[in-house]
DSSP file (Angstrom, degrees, kcal/mol; ACC not computed):
  #  RESIDUE AA STRUCTURE BP1 BP2  ACC     N-H-->O    O-->H-N    N-H-->O    O-->H-N    TCO  KAPPA ALPHA  PHI   PSI    X-CA   Y-CA   Z-CA
    1    1 A M              0   0    0      0, 0.0     2,-0.4     0, 0.0     8,-0.0   0.000 360.0 360.0 360.0 158.4  170.2   81.7  160.0
    2    2 A E        -     0   0    0      2,-0.0     2,-0.3     7,-0.0     0, 0.0  -0.996 360.0-173.5-130.4 134.5  167.6   83.0  157.8
    3    3 A F        -     0   0    0     -2,-0.4     3,-0.0     1,-0.1     6,-0.0  -0.878  26.4-143.0-127.6 157.5  163.8   82.6  158.3
    4    4 A G  S    S+     0   0    0     -2,-0.3     2,-0.3     1,-0.0     3,-0.1   0.521  82.4  49.5 -96.5  -7.3  160.7   83.4  156.3
    5    5 A T  S  > S-     0   0    0      1,-0.1     4,-1.7     0, 0.0     5,-0.1  -0.956  70.3-133.6-133.9 152.6  158.5   84.4  159.2
    6    6 A L  H  > S+     0   0    0     -2,-0.3     4,-3.0     1,-0.2     5,-0.3   0.882 110.1  56.7 -66.6 -38.2  158.7   86.7  162.2
    7    7 A D  H  > S+     0   0    0      1,-0.2     4,-2.6     2,-0.2    -1,-0.2   0.893 105.5  51.5 -60.2 -39.8  157.3   83.9  164.4
    8    8 A G  H  > S+     0   0    0      2,-0.2     4,-1.9     1,-0.2    -1,-0.2   0.916 112.1  45.8 -62.5 -43.5  160.1   81.6  163.3
    9    9 A I  H  X S+     0   0    0     -4,-1.7     4,-2.2     2,-0.2    -2,-0.2   0.956 115.7  45.0 -63.4 -51.4  162.7   84.2  164.2
   10   10 A L  H  X S+     0   0    0     -4,-3.0     4,-2.6     1,-0.2    -2,-0.2   0.866 110.4  55.3 -64.5 -36.4  161.1   85.0  167.6
   11   11 A G  H  X S+     0   0    0     -4,-2.6     4,-1.2    -5,-0.3    -1,-0.2   0.910 108.8  47.3 -61.9 -42.8  160.6   81.4  168.4
   12   12 A C  H  <>S+     0   0    0     -4,-1.9     5,-2.9     1,-0.2     3,-0.3   0.909 113.1  47.8 -65.9 -41.8  164.3   80.6  167.9
   13   13 A V  H ><5S+     0   0    0     -4,-2.2     3,-1.7     1,-0.2     5,-0.3   0.908 106.9  58.4 -64.0 -40.3  165.4   83.6  170.0
   14   14 A A  H 3<5S+     0   0    0     -4,-2.6    -1,-0.2     1,-0.3    -2,-0.2   0.786 108.2  45.5 -61.7 -28.5  162.9   82.5  172.7
   15   15 A V  T 3<5S-     0   0    0     -4,-1.2    -1,-0.3    -3,-0.3    -2,-0.2   0.301 125.0-100.4 -99.4  10.1  164.6   79.2  173.0
   16   16 A G  T < 5S+     0   0    0     -3,-1.7    -3,-0.2     2,-0.2    -2,-0.1   0.670  81.2 130.3  89.7  18.0  168.1   80.7  173.0
   17   17 A L  S   <S-     0   0    0     -5,-2.9     2,-0.3    -6,-0.2    -4,-0.2   0.312  77.2 -57.4 -89.2  11.1  169.2   80.1  169.4
   18   18 A G        -     0   0    0     -5,-0.3     2,-0.3    -6,-0.3    -2,-0.2  -0.985  55.0 -87.1 153.0-161.5  170.4   83.7  168.8
   19   19 A C        -     0   0    0     -2,-0.3     2,-0.3    -3,-0.1    -5,-0.0  -0.906  31.7-170.9-142.3 167.7  169.3   87.3  168.8
   20   20 A T        -     0   0    0     -2,-0.3     2,-0.5     2,-0.1    -2,-0.0  -0.966  26.5-114.9-154.5 166.4  167.7   89.6  166.3
   21   21 A L        +     0   0    0     -2,-0.3    -2,-0.0     2,-0.0     0, 0.0  -0.945  48.8 147.9-106.3 132.0  166.8   93.2  165.5
   22   22 A M        -     0   0    0     -2,-0.5    -2,-0.1     0, 0.0     2,-0.0  -0.986  53.5 -83.6-161.2 150.3  163.1   93.8  165.3
   23   23 A P    >>  -     0   0    0      0, 0.0     4,-1.4     0, 0.0     3,-0.9  -0.370  38.8-128.7 -59.6 137.6  160.5   96.5  166.0
   24   24 A R  H 3> S+     0   0    0      1,-0.3     4,-2.7     2,-0.2     5,-0.2   0.861 104.9  60.6 -57.0 -40.0  159.5   96.5  169.7
   25   25 A W  H 3> S+     0   0    0      1,-0.2     4,-1.2     2,-0.2    -1,-0.3   0.827 102.7  52.2 -63.1 -30.1  155.8   96.4  168.9
   26   26 A I  H <4 S+     0   0    0     -3,-0.9     4,-0.4     2,-0.2    -1,-0.2   0.921 111.0  47.1 -68.9 -43.1  156.2   93.1  167.1
   27   27 A V  H >< S+     0   0    0     -4,-1.4     3,-1.4     1,-0.2    -2,-0.2   0.938 110.8  51.1 -62.9 -47.6  158.0   91.6  170.1
   28   28 A H  H 3< S+     0   0    0     -4,-2.7    -1,-0.2     1,-0.3    -2,-0.2   0.776 113.5  45.5 -63.7 -26.8  155.4   92.9  172.6
   29   29 A R  T 3< S+     0   0    0     -4,-1.2    -1,-0.3    -5,-0.2    -2,-0.2   0.422  95.0 103.6 -95.2   0.8  152.5   91.4  170.5
   30   30 A S  S X  S-     0   0    0     -3,-1.4     3,-1.2    -4,-0.4     4,-0.2  -0.338  82.1-116.6 -83.6 164.1  154.2   88.0  169.9
   31   31 A L  T 3  S+     0   0    0      1,-0.2     3,-0.3     2,-0.1    -1,-0.1   0.678 116.0  53.4 -66.2 -18.0  153.5   84.7  171.6
   32   32 A Y  T >> S+     0   0    0      1,-0.2     3,-1.9    -5,-0.1     4,-0.7   0.298  70.2 114.7-102.3   7.6  157.0   84.8  173.0
   33   33 A A  G X4 S+     0   0    0     -3,-1.2     3,-0.9     1,-0.3    -1,-0.2   0.836  75.8  52.2 -51.5 -41.2  156.9   88.3  174.6
   34   34 A E  G 34 S+     0   0    0     -3,-0.3    -1,-0.3     1,-0.2    -2,-0.1   0.710 110.0  49.6 -71.0 -19.2  157.3   86.9  178.2
   35   35 A Q  G <4 S+     0   0    0     -3,-1.9     2,-0.4    -4,-0.0    -1,-0.2   0.505  98.3  83.5 -95.8  -6.0  160.4   84.9  177.2
   36   36 A L    <<  -     0   0    0     -3,-0.9     2,-0.4    -4,-0.7   -22,-0.1  -0.803  62.8-146.7-109.5 140.1  162.3   87.7  175.4
   37   37 A G        -     0   0    0     -2,-0.4     2,-0.5     2,-0.0    -2,-0.0  -0.824  17.3-151.8 -96.0 141.5  164.5   90.4  176.8
   38   38 A V        -     0   0    0     -2,-0.4     2,-0.5     2,-0.0   -14,-0.0  -0.958   8.3-167.4-119.2 129.6  164.4   93.7  174.9
   39   39 A T        -     0   0    0     -2,-0.5     2,-0.2     0, 0.0    -2,-0.0  -0.972  22.1-129.6-116.8 122.9  167.3   96.1  174.7
   40   40 A K        -     0   0    0     -2,-0.5     3,-0.1     1,-0.1     6,-0.0  -0.504  23.1-137.3 -71.3 134.5  166.7   99.6  173.4
   41   41 A L        -     0   0    0     -2,-0.2     5,-0.1     1,-0.1    -1,-0.1  -0.589  29.2 -91.2 -88.6 153.3  169.1  100.7  170.7
   42   42 A P    >>  -     0   0    0      0, 0.0     3,-2.0     0, 0.0     4,-1.5  -0.368  38.0-116.9 -60.6 143.5  170.7  104.1  170.6
   43   43 A A  H 3> S+     0   0    0      1,-0.3     4,-0.9     2,-0.2    -2,-0.1   0.804 109.8  67.7 -53.5 -33.7  168.7  106.5  168.4
   44   44 A R  H 34 S+     0   0    0      1,-0.2    -1,-0.3     2,-0.1    -3,-0.0   0.742 117.9  21.7 -65.1 -21.2  171.5  107.0  165.9
   45   45 A I  H <4 S+     0   0    0     -3,-2.0    -1,-0.2     3,-0.0    -2,-0.2   0.466 107.5  79.2-119.6  -5.5  171.1  103.4  164.8
   46   46 A A  H  < S+     0   0    0     -4,-1.5     2,-0.6     1,-0.1    -3,-0.1   0.780  88.1  57.6 -76.7 -26.8  167.5  102.5  165.9
   47   47 A Y     <  +     0   0    0     -4,-0.9    -1,-0.1     2,-0.0     0, 0.0  -0.915  63.8 176.2-114.1 122.5  165.7  104.2  163.0
   48   48 A V        -     0   0    0     -2,-0.6     2,-0.1    -3,-0.0    -3,-0.0  -0.939  36.4-103.5-123.1 144.8  166.4  103.3  159.4
   49   49 A P        -     0   0    0      0, 0.0     2,-0.4     0, 0.0    -2,-0.0  -0.418  34.3-153.1 -63.9 138.2  164.8  104.5  156.2
   50   50 A T        -     0   0    0     -2,-0.1     2,-0.3     2,-0.0     0, 0.0  -0.945  14.2-173.2-115.6 136.4  162.3  102.0  154.8
   51   51 A V        -     0   0    0     -2,-0.4     2,-0.4     2,-0.0     0, 0.0  -0.877  23.9-128.6-127.7 158.1  161.6  101.9  151.1
   52   52 A M        -     0   0    0     -2,-0.3     2,-0.3     2,-0.0    -2,-0.0  -0.896  34.4-168.0-101.5 137.1  159.2  100.2  148.7
   53   53 A I        +     0   0    0     -2,-0.4     2,-0.3     7,-0.0     3,-0.0  -0.877  16.5 172.2-127.6 158.0  160.9   98.5  145.8
   54   54 A H        -     0   0    0     -2,-0.3     6,-0.1     6,-0.1     2,-0.0  -0.953  50.7 -67.0-151.5 167.0  160.1   97.0  142.4
   55   55 A H    >   -     0   0    0     -2,-0.3     3,-1.6     1,-0.1     0, 0.0  -0.346  44.8-129.7 -60.6 134.3  162.0   95.7  139.4
   56   56 A R  T 3  S+     0   0    0      1,-0.3    -1,-0.1    -2,-0.0     4,-0.1   0.817 104.2  45.7 -55.7 -37.8  163.7   98.6  137.7
   57   57 A D  T 3  S+     0   0    0      2,-0.1    -1,-0.3     0, 0.0    -2,-0.1   0.393 104.2  72.2 -92.4   3.8  162.4   97.6  134.2
   58   58 A M  S <  S-     0   0    0     -3,-1.6     3,-0.1     3,-0.0     2,-0.0  -0.935  84.9-114.0-119.5 141.6  158.8   97.0  135.2
   59   59 A P        -     0   0    0      0, 0.0    -4,-0.1     0, 0.0     2,-0.1  -0.387  45.8 -92.2 -67.2 151.2  156.2   99.6  136.3
   60   60 A A        -     0   0    0      1,-0.1    -6,-0.1    -6,-0.1    -4,-0.0  -0.390  47.2-108.7 -62.8 139.1  155.1   99.5  139.9
   61   61 A L     >  -     0   0    0      1,-0.1     4,-2.1    -3,-0.1     3,-0.3  -0.320  21.6-116.8 -66.4 151.8  152.0   97.3  140.3
   62   62 A A  H  > S+     0   0    0      1,-0.2     4,-2.5     2,-0.2     5,-0.2   0.874 116.9  56.8 -56.9 -37.7  148.7   99.0  141.1
   63   63 A A  H  > S+     0   0    0      1,-0.2     4,-2.4     2,-0.2    -1,-0.2   0.887 105.3  50.5 -63.0 -38.6  148.7   97.2  144.5
   64   64 A L  H  > S+     0   0    0     -3,-0.3     4,-2.6     2,-0.2    -1,-0.2   0.912 111.1  48.3 -65.4 -42.2  152.1   98.7  145.4
   65   65 A N  H  X S+     0   0    0     -4,-2.1     4,-2.6     2,-0.2    -2,-0.2   0.892 111.1  50.9 -64.3 -39.2  150.8  102.2  144.5
   66   66 A T  H  X S+     0   0    0     -4,-2.5     4,-2.4     2,-0.2    -2,-0.2   0.917 111.0  48.1 -64.1 -43.6  147.7  101.6  146.6
   67   67 A L  H  X S+     0   0    0     -4,-2.4     4,-2.4     2,-0.2    -2,-0.2   0.936 112.1  49.6 -61.7 -46.6  149.8  100.5  149.5
   68   68 A R  H  X S+     0   0    0     -4,-2.6     4,-2.4     1,-0.2    -2,-0.2   0.935 111.9  47.8 -57.2 -48.2  152.1  103.5  149.2
   69   69 A D  H  X S+     0   0    0     -4,-2.6     4,-2.4     1,-0.2    -1,-0.2   0.879 110.7  52.0 -62.4 -38.6  149.1  105.9  149.0
   70   70 A S  H  X S+     0   0    0     -4,-2.4     4,-2.2     2,-0.2    -1,-0.2   0.903 110.3  48.2 -64.3 -41.6  147.5  104.3  152.1
   71   71 A I  H  X S+     0   0    0     -4,-2.4     4,-2.2     2,-0.2     5,-0.4   0.925 112.3  48.4 -65.5 -44.3  150.7  104.6  154.1
   72   72 A V  H  < S+     0   0    0     -4,-2.4    -2,-0.2     1,-0.2    -1,-0.2   0.905 112.9  48.7 -62.7 -41.7  151.1  108.3  153.1
   73   73 A E  H  < S+     0   0    0     -4,-2.4    -1,-0.2    -5,-0.2    -2,-0.2   0.875 112.8  47.3 -66.5 -38.2  147.5  109.1  153.9
   74   74 A C  H  < S-     0   0    0     -4,-2.2    -2,-0.2    -5,-0.2    -1,-0.2   0.886  78.9-166.6 -71.2 -39.5  147.6  107.4  157.3
   75   75 A D     <  -     0   0    0     -4,-2.2     2,-0.2    -5,-0.2    -3,-0.1   0.926  20.9-167.4  48.0  51.1  150.9  109.0  158.4
   76   76 A V        -     0   0    0     -5,-0.4     2,-0.6     1,-0.1    -1,-0.2  -0.453  19.1-156.3 -74.3 137.3  151.0  106.4  161.3
   77   77 A D    >   -     0   0    0     -2,-0.2     3,-1.9    -3,-0.1    -1,-0.1  -0.897   6.6-172.7-112.8  98.4  153.5  106.9  164.1
   78   78 A I  G >  S+     0   0    0     -2,-0.6     3,-1.2     1,-0.3     5,-0.3   0.687  81.5  69.4 -68.1 -15.6  154.1  103.5  165.6
   79   79 A N  G 3  S+     0   0    0      1,-0.2     3,-0.5     2,-0.1    -1,-0.3   0.673  91.8  61.7 -73.2 -13.5  156.1  105.1  168.4
   80   80 A G  G <  S+     0   0    0     -3,-1.9    -1,-0.2     1,-0.2    -2,-0.2   0.223  74.5  94.4 -94.5  15.3  152.9  106.5  169.7
   81   81 A I  S <  S-     0   0    0     -3,-1.2    -1,-0.2     1,-0.0    -2,-0.1   0.327 100.1-107.6 -93.5  11.1  151.2  103.2  170.4
   82   82 A G  S    S+     0   0    0     -3,-0.5    -2,-0.1     1,-0.1    -3,-0.1   0.763  84.3 118.3  79.9  26.0  152.2  103.1  174.0
   83   83 A L              0   0    0     -5,-0.3    -3,-0.1    -4,-0.2    -1,-0.1   0.311 360.0 360.0-106.6   8.8  154.9  100.4  174.0
   84   84 A D              0   0    0     -5,-0.2    -1,-0.2   -59,-0.0    -5,-0.0   0.500 360.0 360.0 -73.0 360.0  157.8  102.5  175.1
């Protein structure tokens, strides 16, 4: 199945309609946290590169550049938020 929201995905998993891959912090902060089991993945497959994309023939929107710059400036480490 394919869903447009994280809540939709987690809700389906919570009632037994499947399983999913998702960042742990999203699961722990969800309405369904108490109903879900979490299995840690091996490090070799747990971390994947994330990229920002735009149409090849169009310049990146100013909003996309602002988001990119904000992320680079923050240098946030979500693994340090105490959910391990």
